[in-house]
C-alpha positions in Angstrom: 11.7 -0.7 -29.9 8.3 0.8 -29.8 5.8 -2.0 -30.5 2.1 -1.4 -31.2 -1.2 -2.7 -32.5 -3.4 -0.8 -35.0 -6.7 -1.2 -36.7 -10.4 -1.7 -35.9 -11.4 -3.2 -32.6 -10.9 -6.9 -32.7 -8.9 -6.7 -35.9 -5.7 -5.1 -34.7 -2.4 -5.9 -36.5 1.1 -5.7 -35.0 3.5 -2.9 -35.9 6.4 -0.9 -34.8 7.5 2.8 -34.8 10.6 3.5 -36.8 13.3 6.1 -36.0 11.4 8.7 -38.1 8.1 8.1 -36.2 6.5 6.1 -39.1 4.4 3.1 -38.2 5.6 -0.1 -40.0 3.6 -3.3 -40.3 5.0 -6.5 -38.6 2.3 -8.9 -39.8 4.7 -10.8 -41.9 6.9 -11.7 -38.8 4.5 -12.0 -35.9 0.7 -12.7 -35.4 0.4 -10.2 -32.7 2.2 -8.2 -29.9 1.7 -11.0 -27.4 3.0 -14.3 -26.0 6.2 -15.5 -27.6 6.5 -12.2 -29.6 7.4 -10.3 -26.4 9.5 -13.0 -24.8 13.3 -12.2 -24.6 14.0 -14.4 -27.7 10.9 -12.9 -29.5 12.0 -9.3 -28.8 15.6 -10.2 -30.1 14.1 -11.5 -33.4 12.0 -8.3 -33.8 15.0 -6.1 -33.0 17.0 -7.9 -35.8 14.4 -6.7 -38.4 15.3 -3.8 -40.5 12.3 -1.4 -40.1 13.0 0.0 -43.5 12.1 -3.4 -45.0 8.6 -3.2 -43.5 5.6 -1.6 -45.2 4.6 1.9 -43.9 1.0 2.1 -42.8 -1.3 4.9 -42.0 -3.0 4.4 -38.6 -6.6 5.4 -38.0 -6.7 3.8 -34.6 -4.2 2.5 -32.1 -5.3 -0.6 -30.3 -4.1 -1.6 -26.8 -0.4 -2.2 -27.2 -0.3 -5.7 -26.0 -2.8 -8.6 -26.6 -3.5 -11.7 -24.6 -3.5 -10.0 -21.2 -4.5 -12.6 -18.7 -4.0 -10.5 -15.6 -4.4 -6.6 -15.2 -2.8 -6.1 -11.7 -2.9 -2.8 -10.1 -1.0 -1.3 -7.2 -2.9 1.1 -4.8 -1.5 4.1 -2.9 2.0 3.5 -4.5 3.1 7.2 -4.6 3.9 9.0 -1.3 2.5 12.3 -2.5 -0.7 10.7 -3.9 -1.3 8.9 -0.6 -0.9 12.3 1.2 -3.4 14.0 -1.0 -6.0 11.4 -0.3 -5.3 11.4 3.5 -4.1 7.8 3.3 -1.0 6.2 4.9 1.6 4.6 2.7 1.0 0.9 3.3 3.7 -1.4 4.8 3.3 -3.7 1.8 1.9 -3.0 -1.7 -1.9 -2.9 -2.0 -2.8 -5.3 -4.8 -6.2 -5.3 -6.7 -7.3 -6.6 -10.0 -8.8 -4.6 -13.0 -11.0 -6.7 -15.4 -9.2 -7.3 -18.6 -12.5 -6.4 -20.4 -11.7 -2.7 -19.3 -8.8 -2.5 -21.7 -9.1 -0.3 -24.7 -7.0 1.6 -27.1 -5.1 4.7 -25.9 -7.5 7.2 -27.8 -10.8 5.2 -27.5 -13.6 6.9 -25.7 -13.9 6.5 -21.9 -17.5 5.7 -20.8 -19.0 6.9 -17.6 -20.9 4.0 -16.1 -24.6 4.2 -15.6 -25.3 5.5 -12.1 -21.7 7.1 -11.7 -21.2 10.5 -10.2 -17.5 10.1 -9.4 -15.5 8.9 -12.4 -11.9 9.8 -12.0 -8.6 9.7 -13.8 -5.1 8.3 -12.9 -2.0 8.5 -15.2 0.1 5.4 -14.5 3.2 3.5 -15.6 2.4 0.1 -16.8 4.8 -2.8 -16.7 4.3 -5.6 -19.4 5.5 -9.1 -18.5 7.4 -10.9 -21.3 8.5 -14.1 -19.5 6.9 -16.3 -16.9 7.8 -15.3 -13.4 7.3 -17.4 -10.2 9.1 -16.8 -7.0 11.7 -14.5 -8.6 14.0 -12.2 -6.6 14.5 -8.5 -7.2 18.0 -9.2 -8.8 16.2 -11.2 -11.6 12.9 -9.4 -11.8 13.8 -7.3 -15.0 14.6 -10.5 -16.8 10.9 -11.1 -16.9 9.9 -7.6 -18.1 9.2 -6.9 -21.8 8.8 -3.3 -21.5 6.6 -0.4 -20.3 3.4 1.4 -21.4 1.1 4.3 -20.6 -2.1 3.6 -18.7 -5.0 5.6 -17.6 -6.4 3.8 -14.6 -9.8 5.3 -14.8 -11.7 4.7 -11.5 -15.3 5.2 -10.2 -14.7 6.4 -6.5 -18.2 5.6 -5.2 -18.1 2.1 -6.7 -14.6 1.7 -5.4 -15.0 3.0 -1.8 -18.6 3.4 -0.9 -20.3 0.2 -2.3 -18.5 -2.3 0.1 -16.0 -5.0 -0.7 -12.9 -4.6 -2.8 -11.8 -1.9 -5.1 -12.2 -4.0 -8.3 -15.7 -2.9 -9.0 -14.7 0.7 -9.1 -11.9 -0.1 -11.5 -13.3 -2.5 -14.0 -16.0 -0.8 -16.1 -15.7 -1.1 -19.8 -13.2 1.4 -21.2 -11.5 2.0 -17.8 -8.2 0.7 -19.1 -6.8 2.7 -21.9 -3.4 1.3 -22.7 -0.7 2.3 -25.1 0.0 3.7 -27.6 3.2 1.7 -27.6 4.9 -1.1 -25.7 8.3 0.4 -25.2 10.9 -2.3 -24.7 12.9 -1.9 -21.4 16.2 -1.1 -23.2 14.8 2.2 -24.3 13.9 3.4 -20.8 17.1 4.1 -18.7 15.3 4.4 -15.4 11.6 3.7 -14.9 11.8 5.3 -11.5 12.6 8.8 -13.0 10.0 9.5 -15.6 7.8 12.6 -15.9 4.1 11.9 -15.9 1.1 14.3 -16.6 -2.6 14.4 -17.1 -4.9 17.2 -18.4 -8.7 17.5 -18.4 -10.1 19.9 -20.9 -6.5 21.5 -21.1 -6.1 22.0 -17.4 -3.1 20.1 -15.9 -4.3 18.2 -12.9 -1.4 15.7 -12.6 2.2 16.8 -13.0 4.4 14.1 -11.2 7.2 11.8 -11.6 7.7 8.1 -11.0 10.5 9.1 -8.6 7.9 9.3 -5.8 6.9 5.7 -6.3 7.1 3.9 -3.0 7.6 0.3 -4.3 9.6 0.3 -7.7 9.3 -1.9 -10.7 11.9 -4.5 -9.6 10.3 -4.9 -6.2 6.7 -5.2 -7.5 7.6 -7.8 -10.0 9.4 -9.9 -7.4 6.7 -9.3 -4.8 3.8 -10.3 -7.0 5.5 -13.4 -8.1 5.5 -14.6 -4.6 1.6 -14.7 -4.8 0.8 -15.6 -8.3 2.6 -16.5 -11.5 3.1 -13.7 -14.0 2.7 -14.6 -17.6 3.6 -12.9 -21.0 1.2 -10.2 -21.6 0.2 -9.6 -17.9 0.2 -5.9 -17.1 1.1 -4.3 -13.8 -0.2 -0.8 -13.4 2.1 0.7 -10.8 0.1 3.6 -9.2 -0.4 7.4 -9.8 1.1 10.6 -8.7 -1.0 13.3 -7.0 -3.7 15.4 -8.9 -6.6 13.0 -9.2 -10.1 14.4 -9.0 -10.8 12.9 -5.6 -7.8 14.9 -4.4 -9.2 18.3 -5.5 -10.8 20.6 -3.1 -13.7 20.5 -3.9 -13.7 17.2 -5.8 -13.7 17.2 -9.6 -15.0 14.3 -11.6 -15.4 13.5 -15.2 -18.4 14.5 -17.0 -19.8 13.7 -20.6 -17.9 15.9 -23.1 -14.7 16.2 -21.2 -11.4 15.4 -23.0 -8.6 13.6 -21.2 -5.0 13.9 -22.4 -2.0 12.3 -20.7 1.5 11.1 -21.2 4.6 9.7 -19.7 8.2 10.6 -20.7 9.3 8.2 -23.5 6.0 6.3 -23.5 3.9 8.4 -25.6 0.5 10.1 -25.1 -3.2 9.4 -25.0 -6.3 11.3 -25.7 -9.8 10.2 -24.7 -13.3 11.8 -25.2 -15.6 11.1 -22.3 -19.0 9.9 -23.1 -21.9 8.5 -21.1 -22.2 4.7 -21.1 
């Protein structure tokens, strides 16, 4: 299934995409794409619904594809070729940092350059959405706790991230720095999350053209690893890193400016489009 949320900011309704690409309203069956709705039992109930029985809706805006996200967990330097382009060494264990949940916006909402920013950058990433509480789980059972996957643009301010002391969080958490969606694609639709094509363009120029095959720590490992340090709850998102082609990796560096247009996509997970504005 491709689950989604649509409507004005703060008033999003749940929906799904049928086999013909039409959006169908799920409001009569679930309050939102969150909590119990994305649990294993909740997804079974949604899968049993005949999409043809649901009202067709016209969508003016897609919201973030999952609600109630308590934790937005990011993995740094998790692609071997991205680490190489930044001159970094692949870490012996995953680098974990948090992105504020207030950064989450819809997939086609504007991206705001923060005040004082000169180095706002882009990162196409595979997002993993947790559907079942996970604590101290092994790799062999990790996927039992995953509801599905989504497309994320892990927008980053490099000076805030690396030049302003402390942890990376301050360079990752500005408002609008987490476009998420358009869909939550349930895991049964993605045969291998470690073999997905990923791309990102700025103003029509392709900067990122990679694959999740170069991910160092895969989805199963990350879910298991993170669950050793913190409980994972339904709606939590793990953003798993980016392939090469970020602005910081260009020679000379290229960063976002007002008026730019970002487009990005991951095979099977849809596409996003953002206008860049000054915050």
